[in-house]
N, C-alpha and C positions, 0 to 999 in steps of 0.2 A: 783379753790377753792374760791378765793376771787371774789365776785360778785360786780363789780363796779356799775352796774345798780342799785343794791339794795342800795348801799351807796348813790348814787345820789338821788334816790327816797326818802330815809329817810331824806336827807337834805332838799328836796323840801317840805316835810311835817312839817319841823321845828325841826327835831331831831338834837341835838348837843351832842356829847359824853362828859361826865364830866371827864372821865378818860383816854380816848384814842384819838388819832388823828382821824379826820374825813376821813382819807385816810388809813384805816387799811391794804390795799393791799400793801402799801409801805414797810411793815415790811417783814422780811425774811420768806420764805416758811417754815423755820424750827421753826417758831413761830405761829403755828396754834391756840395755846391757846389764844393768844392776840386777834385774829379775833373772836374766839368763845366767849370770854368775851364781845367783842364789840356787837356781836349778842345778847347775853343775856341782855345787857343793853338796846338795841333797843327793844327787846321783852317786857321788863319791862315798858319802856316808852310808847309803844303802848297800853299795858294794862291800864296804868294810865291815858293816855290822851283820848283814844277812847273806853275804856272798852271792848276791844277785846282781847282774851287770846289764846295763842298757848301753847299747852302742848305736849311735846315729850315723848312717852312711849316706854320702851324697852320691846321687846317680844322675847320669846325663842320658836322656833319651833323644834320639834323632828321628825327626819326622821329615818326609819328603812331600812337598806340596805337589799334588798331581797335575795342577794346571801350569805351574811355572817350573817345576822340577828343581826347585831350590830347597836346600836343606834348612830345617829349622831345628834349633836345639832347645830343649827344656830341661831344667834341672829339677829333680825331685829328691826328697829325703826319705830314707827308709830306716826303720828301727829293727835292730837285732837284739833279742833278749838271750842272755846266757844264764841258765838256771842252776847249773851244778858243775863240779870239777870235770865231769865227762863231756862238757860242752854241749849239753842238751840245749837246743836253741829253738826259738820261735821268732817270727818276724811279722811286721806290719809294713805296708808299702804305700807310697804315693802322697806324702805330705809336701806342701808347697814351701814351708820355711823350716829352718833348723829348729827354731824355738818351739814351733808347733809339734814337731816330731819328738823333741826332747820332753816336752810337757806331757804328751800322750804316753810316751814310753815310761816315764816315771809314774804316772797315774796308774797305768796297767800293772806295773811292778808292785806298787803299793796295794792294789786290789788283791794281787796274788799273795802278798805278805799277810794281809788281813784275813784272807780265806785260810791260809796255812796255820795261823795262830788260833783259829777256832777249834 
């Protein structure tokens, strides 16, 4: 769950958390909220510094069981990237958890930043 590469990449770009340690994986696995808040702070910093935005959207899919005709609902999370003031966007779909989508979205955005800086 804790992506050390993401933490190192963020530090290399100049990010320093104002509220949490720069080593959020050192916290207990029972504290995923602390890591999520660290990711949210990083997401905000990327938006402020690079004007690149990551938006995680919750989506509900409905499935109908063909045998019983009962509806089943499944929630998935999608990522929307906003790259410039003209709202040029891109997206990735189908994540099972919010934190997985957020982590992937930030990672993809940081790869875009690193590629742009070369």
